[in-house]
C-alpha positions in Angstrom: 112.9 57.5 125.2 113.3 55.7 128.4 111.1 56.8 131.4 109.9 59.7 129.3 113.5 61.1 128.9 115.8 61.0 125.8 118.6 58.5 126.1 121.2 61.2 125.7 119.9 62.9 128.9 119.9 59.6 130.8 123.5 59.0 129.5 124.5 62.4 130.8 123.1 61.7 134.3 124.7 58.3 134.2 128.0 60.0 133.3 127.7 62.2 136.4 127.1 59.2 138.6 130.2 57.5 136.9 132.3 60.5 137.9 130.9 60.3 141.4 131.9 56.6 141.6 135.3 57.5 140.2 135.9 60.0 143.0 134.7 57.5 145.6 137.0 54.9 144.1 140.1 57.2 144.2 139.2 58.2 147.8 138.9 54.5 148.7 142.2 53.6 147.1 144.0 56.5 148.9 142.4 55.8 152.3 142.7 52.0 151.8 139.0 51.2 152.4 138.0 47.6 152.5 135.6 48.0 149.6 138.1 49.8 147.3 138.3 47.0 144.8 134.5 46.8 144.6 134.4 50.5 143.9 136.8 49.9 141.0 134.4 47.3 139.6 131.4 49.6 140.1 133.2 52.5 138.4 134.2 50.3 135.4 130.6 49.0 135.1 129.2 52.5 135.2 131.6 53.6 132.5 130.5 50.8 130.2 126.9 51.5 131.0 127.2 55.2 130.3 129.0 54.6 127.0 126.3 52.2 125.9 123.5 54.6 126.8 125.2 57.4 125.0 125.8 55.3 121.8 122.2 54.0 121.9 120.9 57.6 122.3 122.8 58.6 119.2 121.5 55.7 117.1 117.8 55.7 118.0 115.7 58.5 116.8 112.2 59.0 115.4 111.8 59.6 111.8 109.1 62.1 110.7 106.0 60.7 109.1 104.7 62.3 105.9 100.9 62.6 105.9 99.4 60.6 103.0 102.3 58.2 102.6 101.4 54.6 102.1 103.4 51.5 102.9 106.0 50.4 100.3 108.4 47.5 99.9 112.1 47.9 99.1 113.0 45.4 96.4 116.4 46.6 95.4 119.0 48.5 97.3 122.6 48.9 96.1 123.7 50.1 99.6 124.9 53.3 98.0 122.9 55.4 95.6 120.2 53.2 93.9 117.0 52.0 95.6 113.8 50.7 94.0 110.5 50.5 96.0 107.3 48.8 95.0 104.0 50.6 95.6 100.5 49.2 95.0 99.1 49.6 91.5 96.1 51.6 92.8 98.3 54.4 94.1 97.2 58.0 93.4 99.5 60.8 92.4 99.3 62.6 95.8 100.0 59.3 97.7 102.9 58.6 95.4 104.4 62.0 96.1 104.1 61.5 99.8 105.4 57.9 99.7 108.5 59.0 97.8 109.2 61.7 100.3 108.7 59.2 103.1 111.1 56.7 101.4 113.7 59.5 101.1 113.5 60.1 104.9 113.4 56.4 105.8 116.2 55.2 103.6 118.7 58.0 104.5 121.8 56.7 106.0 125.3 58.2 106.5 126.8 54.9 105.4 125.6 55.5 101.9 128.1 58.4 101.7 131.0 56.1 102.0 130.3 54.8 98.5 131.1 58.2 97.0 127.7 59.4 95.8 126.3 62.8 96.9 122.7 61.9 96.1 120.7 58.7 95.9 118.0 57.8 93.5 114.8 56.2 94.8 112.6 54.9 92.1 109.0 53.7 92.6 107.4 51.0 90.6 104.1 49.3 90.5 103.6 45.8 89.1 100.8 45.1 86.6 99.5 41.8 85.4 98.1 42.5 81.9 97.2 38.9 81.3 97.8 35.7 83.3 101.4 34.7 83.6 102.7 38.1 82.5 104.1 40.6 84.9 104.9 44.2 83.8 106.9 46.6 86.1 105.8 50.2 85.6 108.2 52.9 87.0 105.9 55.7 88.1 108.2 58.1 89.8 111.5 58.9 91.5 113.2 61.2 94.0 116.8 62.1 94.4 117.5 63.2 97.9 120.9 64.6 99.0 123.1 62.4 101.2 124.8 65.5 102.7 122.7 65.6 105.8 119.4 64.2 107.1 118.0 67.7 107.4 118.9 68.6 103.8 116.0 69.0 101.3 114.4 65.7 100.6 114.8 66.2 96.9 112.4 66.9 94.0 109.8 64.3 93.4 109.5 63.4 89.7 106.2 61.6 88.8 105.8 60.1 85.4 102.2 60.9 84.7 102.2 58.8 81.5 103.2 55.7 83.3 100.9 56.5 86.2 98.0 56.7 83.7 98.7 53.0 82.9 97.7 51.9 86.4 94.2 50.9 87.3 92.2 53.7 88.9 91.3 53.2 92.6 87.7 52.2 92.9 85.4 54.5 94.7 84.1 53.2 98.1 80.7 51.6 97.7 77.8 53.3 99.4 76.2 51.3 102.2 72.8 53.1 101.8 70.1 50.7 100.7 67.3 51.6 98.5 63.8 51.7 100.1 61.9 48.5 99.3 58.1 48.6 98.7 
C-alpha cells in the first residue's frame, strides 16, 4: 500500500502516464520540438518506474494472521519440502494448532515447487532440559500444506499428544488479590 492504494493500482496509473509520455515523445519527434530528446528520457524513466512498481506490487502482499498463533523460530529449512520450527515448551494444544497453520501460511513460496515436491512438511518441536547440560528435542506436531497454490487448503495439522504431554504445563496467572490483614 502506498498512499492508501495497492501498488498494482499505482502501477496501472503510472502505465497510463507512461503511454501519455510516449505519445508526447512521438509527437515531439515528428514535429521536431526542441525538447524531443528530453521526452525520450522521461518516457524511458517512466517505463522503468512503471515496471518496478508493477513488480513490487506483485511481490508484496499481506499474509493472513491466524488467531492464537504464537511466535516460532525456523531452525531448519531445506528450501524445498522440509522445515522445522521451534515453539516454546509451554505451548498449549490450541496454540500449537494455530501456530502450525500460521507457519504453513508464512513459509509458503512458489520457489519450493521447483524442487519437485507437491507438499512440504513443517514439523514443530520444543526443547526440554531434563537435567543440566542435557537438551532433549520433542517433536510435538506437524502440518503438510500443499505447494500447489497459496489459497489451497493449509493442510491437516497432526499433533502428537503423547509428546505434548511431556512438556511442562503452562502455569496459571497468579492472582494479585491480597488477603485482608488484621
